[in-house]
FIKOLKOL-327444 format. One line per 2 residues: for each residue z, y, x of N, C-alpha, C. Coordinates in steps of 0.02 Angstrom, whole numbers, plus 50000, padded with zeros to 5 digits. Atoms other than C-alpha are relative to their C-alpha. Layout:
REM FIKOLKOL-327444
Z:Y:X:Z:Y:X:Z:Y:X; ...
END
This chain:
REM FIKOLKOL-327444
50025:50043:49945:51473:44369:50880:50003:50038:50066; 49996:49967:49935:51505:44408:51064:49931:50011:50028
50064:49985:49968:51370:44480:51174:49971:49938:50033; 50023:50061:49966:51362:44317:51272:49968:49952:49951
50029:50046:50050:51335:44212:51115:49936:50027:49971; 50060:49969:50027:51208:44337:51050:49942:49990:50048
50053:50010:49951:51110:44326:51212:49976:49928:50002; 50017:50070:50002:51117:44137:51205:49956:49984:49940
50040:50011:50060:51050:44140:51027:49930:50026:50009; 50067:49972:49989:50906:44250:51081:49957:49954:50043
50037:50047:49958:50859:44117:51208:49961:49949:49958; 50035:50046:50045:50806:44008:51060:49931:50025:49983
50063:49970:50022:50665:44129:51022:49956:50020:50059; 50038:49988:49939:50601:44136:51201:49970:49934:50023
50035:50062:49984:50471:44007:51253:50034:49964:50059; 49967:50029:49942:50556:43978:51420:50075:50013:50000
49929:49986:50007:50730:44018:51354:50042:49939:50015; 49954:50054:49983:50882:43915:51400:50062:50003:49955
49942:50001:50046:50993:43901:51245:50049:49946:50020; 49950:50051:49985:51154:43802:51257:49982:49935:49966
50013:50066:50029:51148:43616:51221:50025:49996:49929; 49971:50001:50067:51260:43641:51069:49956:50034:49949
50046:49966:50046:51136:43763:50993:49934:49963:49993; 50066:50031:50001:50981:43666:51040:49999:49933:49965
49999:50068:50026:51036:43492:50984:49985:49995:49925; 50015:50008:50071:51041:43516:50794:49929:50021:49982
50069:49979:50013:50875:43608:50799:49950:49947:50024; 50042:50055:49976:50800:43467:50903:50002:49941:49952
49993:50057:50046:50868:43336:50784:49960:50013:49936; 50039:49983:50060:50787:43429:50639:49926:49982:50009
50070:50017:49985:50617:43407:50723:49990:49924:49999; 50006:50073:49999:50650:43221:50750:50002:49972:49929
49995:50023:50070:50702:43196:50568:49935:50012:49963; 50061:49983:50036:50544:43282:50508:49941:49955:50017
50060:50038:49979:50427:43168:50605:50010:49926:50009; 49989:50068:49977:50510:43001:50638:49969:49947:49954
50029:50049:50046:50454:42909:50480:49924:50000:50006; 50072:49996:49991:50276:42973:50498:49977:49970:50065
50017:50026:49934:50281:42918:50679:49998:49924:50000; 49997:50073:49997:50327:42736:50647:49962:49966:49944
50035:50031:50057:50240:42707:50479:49931:49973:50019; 50065:50029:49981:50064:42688:50556:50007:49933:50037
49990:50063:49963:50132:42552:50672:50017:49943:49951; 49980:50051:50048:50212:42459:50526:49940:49979:49957
50059:50015:50041:50053:42473:50421:49950:49958:50039; 50049:50036:49959:49941:42415:50564:50024:49930:50015
49973:50067:49985:50057:42270:50606:49989:49954:49941; 50011:50041:50060:50042:42210:50426:49928:49978:49994
50071:50017:50004:49852:42216:50430:49981:49949:50054; 50017:50042:49943:49845:42132:50601:50034:49932:49998
49964:50063:50002:49966:41994:50553:50044:49989:50061; 49958:50007:49941:50080:42030:50701:50067:49967:49983
49933:50029:50008:50242:41934:50724:50051:50056:49999; 49948:49949:50003:50406:42024:50699:50014:50030:50069
49986:49975:49933:50436:42038:50886:49945:50045:50025; 50056:49957:49980:50262:42109:50917:50001:50066:49962
49995:49939:50040:50287:42233:50775:50053:50047:50030; 49947:49960:49968:50448:42292:50859:49973:50033:50063
50030:49971:49940:50353:42318:51022:49956:50060:49981; 50045:49946:50022:50226:42425:50927:50040:50061:49976
49958:49946:50024:50363:42528:50843:50035:50035:50059; 49968:49971:49941:50457:42553:51007:49951:50044:50039
50050:49962:49963:50297:42609:51092:49982:50064:49963; 50015:49940:50039:50263:42731:50949:50049:50056:50015
49948:49950:49987:50428:42820:50979:49999:50023:50073; 49997:49982:49929:50429:42813:51169:49938:50040:50022
50061:49966:49980:50247:42866:51189:49991:50068:49966; 50000:49934:50032:50266:43007:51063:50042:50048:50041
49957:49959:49957:50406:43071:51175:49962:50020:50063; 50038:49985:49939:50298:43058:51332:49944:50051:49986
50054:49954:50019:50153:43145:51243:50026:50071:49988; 49970:49935:50012:50269:43285:51189:50019:50034:50066
49984:49973:49934:50332:43308:51368:49938:50027:50035; 50062:49979:49968:50152:43320:51430:49978:50067:49972
50020:49936:50031:50116:43460:51305:50048:50056:50017; 49950:49948:49986:50278:43553:51340:49997:50027:50071
49995:49981:49929:50268:43554:51529:49935:49982:50036; 50065:50014:49970:50088:43567:51593:50005:49985:50075
50001:50017:49929:50047:43493:51762:49928:49992:50024; 50066:50006:49968:49900:43471:51882:49955:50058:49977
50041:49942:50017:49833:43647:51860:49944:50007:50052; 50058:49991:49956:49657:43672:51931:49957:50056:49972
50036:49940:50022:49574:43843:51918:50026:50020:49931; 49978:49979:50067:49579:43883:51730:50019:49941:49956
49985:50060:50039:49618:43704:51678:50070:49974:50017; 49935:50031:49990:49784:43615:51656:50006:49942:49951
49987:50056:50046:49851:43457:51574:50062:50017:49960; 49945:49980:50043:49958:43510:51427:49993:50074:49981
50008:49932:50025:49965:43668:51322:50056:50047:50024; 49943:49957:49984:50138:43729:51375:50027:50035:49938
49978:49970:50064:50174:43766:51191:50052:49956:49966; 49947:50038:50035:50319:43712:51078:49971:49958:49943
50028:50046:50050:50238:43565:50987:50032:49932:50006; 49976:50070:50001:50292:43389:50938:49939:49956:49990
50055:50048:50006:50170:43246:50963:50027:49935:49969; 49979:50063:50031:50179:43087:50859:49939:49958:49981
50054:50045:50019:50076:42938:50803:49967:50028:49936; 50037:49964:50053:49940:43004:50687:49976:49953:49945
50027:50036:50057:49898:42943:50512:49923:50005:49997; 50072:49988:50004:49721:43010:50539:49960:49939:50024
50037:50056:49972:49674:42853:50636:50012:49935:49961; 49981:50062:50035:49751:42727:50514:49940:49967:49966
50056:50035:50033:49592:42695:50409:49955:49963:50049; 50045:50033:49951:49484:42658:50562:50037:49944:50035
49962:50053:49967:49623:42558:50647:50006:49939:49955; 49996:50055:50047:49642:42453:50490:49935:49960:49999
50065:50034:50002:49456:42415:50486:49987:49960:50063; 50009:50037:49937:49455:42365:50670:50046:49939:50001
49950:50055:49998:49613:42259:50651:49980:49941:49957; 50021:50055:50044:49534:42157:50511:49952:49953:50034
50050:50041:49966:49396:42095:50627:50019:49984:50073; 49983:50009:49929:49477:42111:50799:50076:49997:50007
49928:50002:49989:49653:42145:50864:50023:50067:50027; 49971:49937:49976:49770:42281:50928:49971:50019:50068
50028:49985:49935:49699:42266:51104:49933:50036:49995; 50065:49967:50011:49527:42318:51038:50011:50073:49980
49983:49931:50019:49606:42473:50958:50020:50040:50061; 49975:49964:49941:49692:42519:51121:49943:50014:50049
50058:49988:49957:49530:42499:51219:49958:50059:49973; 50037:49945:50030:49440:42613:51096:50038:50066:50007
49958:49940:49992:49586:42735:51111:49990:50031:50069; 50013:49974:49933:49556:42751:51298:49934:50038:50002
50065:49965:50004:49374:42796:51264:50009:50065:49962; 49987:49939:50039:49434:42920:51132:50036:50052:50042
49965:49953:49957:49553:42997:51258:49954:50035:50049; 50050:49971:49954:49409:43023:51380:49957:50052:49963
50038:49953:50041:49309:43106:51240:50040:50064:49989; 49958:49941:50011:49457:43222:51204:50004:50043:50063
49999:49962:49937:49466:43272:51388:49936:50040:50008; 50064:49966:49996:49281:43315:51385:49998:50059:49951
49997:49946:50050:49306:43417:51225:50043:50057:50026; 49956:49948:49974:49450:43509:51308:49968:50041:50054
50033:49964:49945:49345:43554:51460:49945:50046:49973; 50056:49962:50026:49198:43615:51355:50014:50029:49931
49981:49979:50067:49294:43680:51205:49962:50062:49976; 50034:49938:50020:49210:43851:51206:49928:49986:49977
50070:50013:50013:49036:43776:51204:49989:49959:49936; 50012:50046:50056:49060:43647:51064:50041:50017:49938
49955:49984:50056:49188:43730:50951:49961:50018:49937; 50039:49978:50058:49050:43799:50838:49975:49942:49957
50023:50058:50038:49002:43622:50786:50050:49979:49946; 49946:50023:50045:49167:43601:50694:50036:50059:49966
49966:49946:50036:49201:43751:50581:50048:49970:49948; 49953:50026:50050:49338:43737:50447:49967:49958:49945
50035:50038:50052:49208:43674:50322:49993:49926:50020; 50010:50069:49976:49173:43520:50430:50066:49965:50010
49936:50032:49987:49350:43485:50489:50038:49988:49935; 49968:50009:50065:49414:43510:50311:49972:49940:49963
50032:50058:50032:49288:43383:50245:50026:49935:50031; 49975:50061:49966:49346:43256:50376:50072:49986:49980
49930:50009:50019:49530:43284:50338:50006:49976:49928; 50001:50021:50070:49494:43267:50152:49982:49926:49994
50020:50070:50001:49405:43101:50184:50056:49955:50026; 49945:50039:49973:49552:43039:50287:50053:49990:49946
49950:50006:50052:49674:43077:50146:49979:49953:49945; 50025:50043:50053:49566:42994:50014:50001:49926:50020
50005:50070:49978:49543:42837:50119:50068:49967:50008; 49933:50028:49991:49732:42816:50139:50034:49982:49934
49967:50013:50064:49773:42809:49953:50008:49926:49983; 49991:50071:50016:49738:42622:49930:50057:49968:50041
49946:50026:49958:49856:42585:50075:50068:50016:49969; 49936:49979:50030:49997:42684:49994:50014:49962:49935
49990:50033:50064:49970:42606:49822:50016:49926:50010; 49984:50070:49986:49968:42430:49893:50071:49992:50026
49931:50001:49976:50131:42468:49982:50049:50010:49943; 49957:49988:50058:50206:42535:49821:50008:49936:49958
49997:50063:50037:50164:42369:49738:50042:49947:50035; 49956:50044:49963:50264:42283:49875:49964:49944:50036
50028:50057:49963:50231:42146:50001:50026:49934:49972; 49971:50058:50033:50351:42020:49923:49998:50010:49925
50005:49995:50074:50324:41985:49737:49956:50060:49981; 50048:49944:50007:50171:42101:49737:49992:50021:49926
50011:49972:50066:50160:42215:49585:50057:49992:49951; 49944:50010:50047:50331:42172:49512:50030:50067:49978
49972:49938:50025:50423:42300:49407:50055:50027:50047; 49949:49976:49953:50564:42307:49537:49968:50040:50057
50034:49964:49946:50442:42358:49673:49976:50069:49976; 50025:49937:50026:50364:42491:49564:50057:50049:49984
49943:49957:50014:50534:42557:49509:50027:50032:50063; 49975:49973:49937:50594:42576:49688:49951:50051:50029
50051:49954:49974:50430:42658:49740:50000:50066:49962; 50002:49939:50041:50433:42782:49595:50063:50042:50011
49938:49963:49986:50616:42828:49627:49994:50036:50068; 50009:49970:49933:50574:42859:49811:49953:50060:49995
50048:49946:50009:50423:42965:49763:50031:50059:49963; 49969:49946:50040:50525:43063:49634:50048:50041:50043
49953:49964:49956:50658:43107:49764:49962:50044:50049; 50040:49962:49952:50528:43162:49892:49969:50061:49965
50033:49946:50036:50434:43266:49763:50051:50053:49978; 49948:49953:50023:50594:43343:49692:50025:50044:50057
49975:49961:49944:50658:43396:49862:49947:50047:50028; 50054:49957:49977:50489:43466:49911:49994:50063:49958
50009:49943:50045:50489:43580:49759:50064:50038:49984; 49937:49968:50019:50673:43615:49726:50049:50006:50058
49955:49997:49943:50756:43586:49895:49987:50061:50043; 50007:49943:49954:50785:43720:50026:50024:49979:50068
49976:50012:49932:50806:43721:50214:49993:49928:50022; 50000:50067:49972:50854:43555:50289:49980:49947:49948
50016:50048:50052:50840:43463:50122:49925:49995:49989; 50073:50000:50010:50659:43516:50101:49964:49971:50060
50032:50025:49940:50613:43481:50282:50009:49925:50008; 49983:50072:49993:50693:43308:50271:49984:49961:49937
50011:50031:50065:50623:43263:50100:49977:49927:50005; 50026:50068:49993:50529:43108:50159:50055:49953:50023
49945:50041:49974:50677:43042:50258:50052:49986:49947; 49949:50008:50053:50800:43072:50115:49974:49955:49945
50031:50043:50051:50679:42992:49991:50002:49927:50020; 49998:50069:49975:50669:42837:50100:50072:49973:49998
49930:50023:50002:50860:42829:50114:50020:49982:49928; 49983:50014:50070:50879:42839:49924:49965:49936:49977
50037:50060:50019:50742:42710:49897:50028:49937:50033; 49971:50055:49962:50821:42600:50029:50064:49975:49966
49937:50018:50034:50989:42604:49939:49985:49962:49936; 50020:50034:50062:50905:42557:49774:49973:49930:50016
50027:50065:49981:50811:42417:49862:50055:49951:50021; 49942:50042:49983:50977:42352:49931:50030:49969:49938
49973:50025:50063:51037:42336:49752:49959:49944:49970; 50043:50053:50025:50887:42226:49712:49995:49942:50050
50001:50055:49951:50919:42116:49865:49935:49996:50039; 50064:50000:49965:50757:42170:49951:50007:50006:50076
49990:49984:49929:50835:42203:50123:50034:49942:50035; 49972:50055:49960:50871:42071:50255:50018:50026:50070
49976:49973:49937:50977:42121:50407:50006:49948:50056; 49988:50053:49952:50975:41954:50498:49968:50014:50068
50034:49987:49936:50848:42008:50630:50032:50058:50038; 49967:49943:49967:50944:42170:50665:50059:49975:50041
49939:50024:49968:51102:42074:50711:49985:49965:50066; 50017:50038:49939:51013:41969:50843:49957:50040:50048
50044:49961:49957:50906:42109:50916:50036:50026:50062; 49973:49971:49939:50931:42174:51092:50017:50074:49990
49983:49929:50003:51011:42344:51121:49949:50041:50039; 50045:49961:49957:50893:42398:51261:49941:49955:50021
50061:50034:49976:50713:42347:51299:49948:50053:50013; 50047:49947:49982:50588:42456:51390:49929:49982:49975
50069:50013:50022:50406:42477:51331:49965:49952:50047; 50033:50053:49961:50296:42335:51389:49926:50017:50011
50070:49982:49985:50135:42388:51477:49953:49941:49986; 50053:50049:50012:49977:42296:51421:50023:49940:49959
49973:50055:50039:50076:42191:51298:49946:49968:49956; 50053:50025:50044:49926:42176:51180:49933:49993:50036
50063:50000:49963:49795:42185:51317:49957:50060:49981; 50047:49946:50014:49650:42307:51317:49930:49971:50000
50068:50026:50006:49475:42263:51256:49954:50057:49978; 50048:49948:50017:49320:42371:51243:49943:49969:49960
50053:50024:50046:49209:42334:51093:49960:50062:49979; 50039:49937:50007:49065:42462:51081:50006:50034:49932
49999:49967:50065:49063:42493:50893:50068:50029:49984; 49932:49975:50011:49252:42512:50885:50011:50064:50042
49992:49941:49956:49246:42634:51032:49965:50061:49970; 50037:49944:50030:49114:42740:50945:50037:50027:49940
49965:49979:50061:49210:42743:50780:50061:50042:50015; 49940:49962:49984:49372:42802:50859:49984:50062:50041
50019:49941:49960:49286:42919:50984:49979:50058:49956; 50020:49947:50047:49207:43016:50840:50061:50035:49971
49940:49971:50031:49377:43040:50761:50042:50039:50052; 49965:49964:49947:49454:43092:50928:49969:50069:50011
50034:49935:49992:49323:43230:50944:50021:50047:49944; 49979:49959:50057:49366:43292:50769:50073:50020:50006
49929:49985:49995:49553:43280:50798:50015:50050:50055; 49992:49952:49946:49535:43377:50960:49988:50071:49975
50014:49934:50029:49457:43521:50865:50054:50018:49950; 49948:49988:50050:49585:43502:50726:50065:50023:50032
49938:49980:49964:49724:43521:50855:50002:50074:50013; 50002:49928:49990:49665:43699:50882:50038:50035:49944
49965:49971:50057:49731:43736:50708:50075:49997:50009; 49928:50006:49991:49904:43669:50749:50025:50043:50058
49979:49957:49945:49912:43758:50917:50000:50073:49979; 50004:49931:50023:49857:43920:50834:50056:50016:49951
49946:49989:50048:49981:43900:50691:50068:50005:50035; 49937:49997:49962:50120:43870:50819:50010:50068:50032
49992:49936:49965:50086:44027:50919:50003:50059:49952; 49998:49944:50047:50050:44141:50771:50065:49999:49960
49939:50005:50040:50198:44076:50670:50063:50011:50041; 49940:49995:49960:50322:44070:50814:50002:50057:50049
50002:49949:49947:50262:44201:50938:49956:50059:49984; 50042:49943:50023:50149:44319:50838:49941:50014:50047
50060:49992:49959:49997:44290:50948:49957:49937:49993; 50045:50057:49999:49846:44177:50962:50006:49964:50067
49996:50035:49936:49843:44040:51095:49944:50022:50047; 50052:49982:49951:49749:44080:51256:49951:49942:50008
50050:50053:49987:49592:43985:51306:50029:49946:50045; 49969:50048:49954:49693:43903:51445:50048:49953:49963
49953:50041:50040:49826:43843:51321:49962:49952:49956; 50040:50044:50043:49695:43774:51201:49967:49944:50039
50034:50050:49958:49596:43687:51336:50051:49950:50028; 49949:50043:49972:49754:43619:51418:50030:49954:49948
49972:50041:50054:49821:43559:51251:49956:49942:49982; 50047:50053:50018:49665:43460:51211:49991:49950:50058
50003:50046:49942:49650:43390:51388:50063:49958:50003; 49937:50037:50001:49834:43343:51378:50002:49947:49945
50006:50047:50056:49799:43260:51211:49961:49938:50021; 50040:50057:49976:49666:43152:51293:50037:49959:50052
49964:50036:49947:49770:43109:51446:50057:49960:49971; 49942:50034:50028:49924:43065:51344:49979:49938:49960
50023:50058:50038:49823:42948:51232:49976:49944:50045; 50018:50052:49952:49754:42856:51383:50063:49966:50026
49936:50027:49977:49932:42835:51448:50031:49956:49945; 49971:50037:50057:49990:42780:51274:49967:49931:49993
50036:50063:50010:49856:42645:51265:50024:49947:50049; 49977:50049:49950:49917:42562:51425:50071:49976:49986
49932:50020:50017:50094:42558:51354:50006:49979:49927; 50002:50025:50068:50042:42492:51182:50016:50052:49947
49989:49947:50049:50061:42660:51097:49935:50018:49964; 50059:49983:50041:49941:42703:50955:49982:50074:50009
50022:49931:49990:49843:42869:50949:50050:50051:49973; 49954:49946:50019:49951:43026:50944:49961:50063:49982
50028:49935:50016:49918:43200:50879:50057:50049:49988; 49949:49950:50016:50009:43364:50848:50024:49988:49928
49971:50010:50067:50125:43355:50697:50007:50066:49963; 50002:49937:50037:50093:43490:50568:50067:50017:49969
49936:49985:50030:50264:43471:50486:50047:50035:50050; 49960:49968:49949:50344:43520:50651:49975:50071:50015
50028:49932:49995:50226:43668:50664:50029:50044:49945; 49970:49964:50056:50293:43719:50494:50071:50021:50015
49931:49983:49982:50471:43713:50560:50001:50059:50049; 50004:49945:49952:50422:43827:50705:49986:50065:49964
50018:49939:50037:50343:43951:50585:50057:50026:49958; 49945:49978:50044:50496:43955:50472:50062:50021:50038
49939:49984:49962:50632:43961:50606:49988:50049:50057; 50018:49959:49942:50539:44055:50745:50031:49976:50065
49970:50028:49939:50630:43943:50870:49944:49968:50041; 50055:50024:49958:50508:43914:51014:50022:49978:50069
49975:50020:49933:50620:43873:51164:49980:49928:50015; 50024:50067:49983:50542:43725:51252:50058:49951:50012
49942:50044:49990:50716:43659:51290:50017:49962:49936; 49987:50032:50065:50740:43622:51103:49953:49941:49991
50050:50052:50011:50579:43521:51098:50007:49944:50052; 49987:50050:49949:50622:43434:51262:50057:49954:49980
49944:50042:50024:50787:43374:51186:49976:49954:49944; 50028:50042:50054:50691:43313:51032:49961:49941:50030
50038:50054:49968:50575:43214:51146:50047:49949:50032; 49952:50047:49970:50726:43139:51236:50031:49955:49947
49973:50041:50055:50798:43081:51069:49950:49946:49981; 50051:50049:50017:50632:42996:51028:49994:49947:50055
50006:50047:49945:50626:42917:51201:50057:49949:50000; 49942:50045:50004:50802:42845:51184:49991:49951:49942
50012:50044:50057:50758:42777:51011:49947:49948:50016; 50055:50045:49984:50602:42700:51085:50018:49943:50047
49980:50055:49956:50697:42592:51209:50057:49959:49970; 49947:50038:50034:50821:42525:51081:49971:49959:49943
50030:50043:50051:50749:42376:50986:50038:49998:49934; 49962:50003:50062:50891:42379:50859:49976:50054:49951
50025:49947:50043:50824:42545:50793:49934:49978:49969; 50064:50024:50026:50650:42468:50776:50010:49947:49946
49987:50053:50049:50720:42316:50685:50030:50029:49935; 49973:49967:50060:50818:42429:50566:49943:50030:49959
50058:49970:50035:50657:42522:50525:49958:49946:49966; 50039:50055:50029:50573:42354:50493:50031:49973:49936
49969:50024:50062:50700:42315:50356:49983:50043:49940; 50019:49957:50057:50631:42458:50250:49946:49963:49959
50050:50035:50042:50539:42372:50104:49936:50041:49995; 50064:49965:50003:50355:42414:50091:49994:50045:49939
50004:49957:50060:50377:42483:49915:50033:50068:50012; 49968:49937:49982:50495:42615:49987:49953:50042:50043
50047:49964:49958:50370:42661:50122:49941:50027:49959; 50056:49978:50042:50231:42670:49992:50018:50061:49958
49979:49944:50041:50330:42786:49879:50008:50064:50041; 49991:49942:49958:50367:42901:50026:49934:50026:50029
50060:49978:49964:50198:42902:50112:49943:50023:49955; 50056:49978:50042:50086:42928:49961:50001:50076:49992
49997:49928:50003:50150:43107:49952:49974:50031:50065; 50026:49976:49936:50110:43128:50137:49923:49996:50000
50072:50008:50002:49934:43061:50109:49969:50052:49952; 50025:49949:50047:49913:43179:49960:49996:50068:50035
50000:49937:49964:49959:43326:50072:49945:50003:50052; 50056:50001:49953:49831:43270:50201:49936:50020:49964
50060:49982:50040:49696:43279:50066:50000:50074:49983; 49997:49930:50021:49756:43449:50007:49992:50047:50060
50012:49960:49940:49758:43514:50186:49925:50005:50013; 50073:49999:49993:49575:43464:50195:49968:50049:49951
50027:49954:50050:49539:43559:50034:50013:50073:50019; 49984:49931:49978:49628:43714:50101:49953:50022:50056
50047:49983:49946:49521:43708:50257:49930:50013:49973; 50067:49992:50030:49363:43687:50153:49996:50068:49965
50001:49937:50038:49411:43838:50047:50001:50062:50044; 50008:49943:49954:49412:43947:50203:49928:50025:50001
50070:49982:50005:49224:43947:50178:49982:50015:49927; 50022:49985:50068:49135:44020:50027:49968:49939:49969
50025:50060:50032:49100:43880:49905:49935:50013:49962; 50067:49991:50030:48915:43919:49876:49964:49933:49997
50037:50062:50010:48779:43792:49843:49993:49961:50065; 50008:50034:49935:48750:43755:50028:50064:49963:50019
49937:50029:49976:48933:43723:50069:50025:49944:49954; 49980:50055:50045:48970:43621:49912:49956:49939:50010
50044:50057:49986:48818:43514:49955:50024:49962:50062; 49977:50032:49938:48886:43481:50130:50062:49957:49986
49938:50036:50014:49059:43432:50068:49986:49942:49953; 50013:50051:50050:48996:43336:49917:49963:49940:50027
50040:50055:49973:48865:43233:50009:50039:49961:50054; 49962:50034:49947:48979:43196:50158:50052:49954:49969
49948:50042:50033:49119:43132:50045:49967:49945:49960; 50033:50050:50042:48999:43042:49927:49974:49942:50042
50027:50053:49957:48913:42947:50068:50056:49962:50035; 49945:50032:49964:49073:42913:50165:50039:49953:49955
49960:50041:50046:49175:42850:50017:49957:49947:49966; 50043:50046:50036:49027:42770:49928:49981:49939:50040
50021:50057:49958:48967:42662:50072:50059:49953:50013; 49943:50044:49986:49142:42598:50111:50023:49962:49939
49978:50034:50060:49178:42554:49930:49949:49949:49975; 50052:50050:50016:49012:42462:49908:49999:49949:50057
49986:50045:49944:49065:42315:50015:49938:49970:50034; 50058:50034:49972:48894:42233:50037:49942:50047:50015
50054:49952:49993:48793:42394:50055:49966:49996:50068; 50028:50002:49932:48768:42371:50243:49992:49929:50026
49999:50070:49979:48764:42181:50246:49937:49979:50039; 50063:50020:49967:48581:42172:50304:49990:50036:50066
50006:49962:49938:48610:42291:50451:50043:49967:50054; 49960:50029:49946:48683:42248:50623:50075:50009:49989
49927:50000:50011:48870:42211:50629:50032:50064:50024; 49969:49939:49973:48907:42367:50734:49994:50058:49950
50008:49947:50050:48841:42478:50594:50056:49995:49948; 49946:50010:50048:48967:42402:50473:50067:50021:50030
49936:49983:49967:49109:42423:50599:50010:50075:50002; 49993:49928:49993:49072:42608:50626:50000:50036:49933
50010:49961:50061:49017:42663:50453:50022:49965:49936; 49992:50036:50062:49057:42526:50329:50071:49987:49978
49932:50018:50017:49246:42507:50333:50048:50059:49994; 49961:49939:50008:49313:42683:50346:49952:50058:49988
50046:49946:50016:49234:42839:50269:49999:50056:50051; 49990:49942:49956:49290:42952:50411:49940:50013:50045
50054:49990:49953:49152:42923:50539:49936:50024:49966; 50062:49981:50035:49008:42933:50415:50006:50070:49969
49989:49933:50029:49081:43085:50325:49995:50054:50054; 50002:49953:49944:49102:43171:50493:49929:50014:50022
50068:49992:49975:48924:43141:50552:49956:50035:49949; 50040:49968:50053:48849:43191:50384:50017:50074:49996
49978:49930:50005:48953:43352:50377:49975:50041:50059; 50025:49964:49940:48908:43402:50557:49925:50010:49996
50073:49997:50003:48723:43363:50531:49977:50051:49948; 50021:49954:50053:48706:43455:50366:50019:50072:50016
49979:49932:49982:48803:43605:50432:49953:50031:50051; 50047:49975:49950:48678:43619:50574:49930:50013:49971
50070:49996:50021:48516:43594:50477:49990:50041:49935; 50010:49962:50063:48546:43676:50306:50004:50075:50014
50000:49927:49987:48502:43862:50307:50060:50033:49966; 49943:49964:50028:48648:43978:50281:49976:50051:49949
50018:49951:50050:48646:44090:50129:50018:50070:50024; 49995:49932:49974:48640:44279:50149:50072:50025:50007
49931:49974:49998:48823:44312:50108:50041:49972:50057; 49964:50029:49943:48875:44200:50253:49982:50036:50065
END
């Protein structure tokens, strides 16, 4: 390799490096492949619960891609610096629509509409900004034991969604739906354990492609809407409106506070894995403030809540490629995809059984990530009580449908339809009031 090419290659491993477009493009595409299905799946799931029309679902999918791109740009290139504060971390991260909010969004959508979710998202964004400003003072409220319990509850609450998708939307529970779902799951699992490099990183995408081909053989795919779709359509501001319903705002705001703290883990994993250092206080604060600002912007453009994507953090740790130019190109690819309705309509042709087979493994990993975080603390009687009671109350109350029927409706909205809010509050409260054991 010539000295010039060698120097260009080294630019990939420099945060502000300027690698050539030819070198950066395949690495950027790898990041897009790793996150694109996870980015659009929450929109598809929510559209199904909300009963949205096909055209409205496309708007939601387009906004998911375009707003993930804008959120990524905000994190990559901080702006409006004031004293020790900035908007954006300035770190190599990819932002995308988060599965963490799906359980609460589903519960809100059953009683209200997408506009109510977007209004609550704005409140959540404000909460995230406050967390970012005061991160040093409140970080102690959310140790790994608490955040792990919350992540575990999120994973558990998503399993019924995945299983219902595996059973299919058309001809629910048929053997064809289950066969396609199991084949998709088998491919994803096989590549995760036996694949290497690109195959392993793209396991979910490849699994969906294989499941899609099998579904084509069963006549499950209809391309008629793709043929008539527009080539270009820009995101539509306020398409679903914005409504502020107090109980919905509280439910999502609690999760935003938790996700803000959880983002510290992704920012830290990015810098330690890619740059062999911990993030600075300015980077952490800016990242969380940027997280809040970007979610407020997303809400006005019909984009659902975003968060840092851990699978992309994993790519950074394995490749050590941290040049922001690579991530900027990835964001541009997402932005272009977000203004092309044909891409959204193609994604809509994916049968639900295929999505279920692919996403159940993702949901399983969310649960296991929670368990890993929990295990960072010693599992003594105190800590097992915190985790056990938080999960028991959170999952138990939501599964006992009429348990809160005699209480005000806002109590049911916040605590009765998703285990996340109740598990969070119980875990935080018990962690504060239960005496620590000597070994801690």
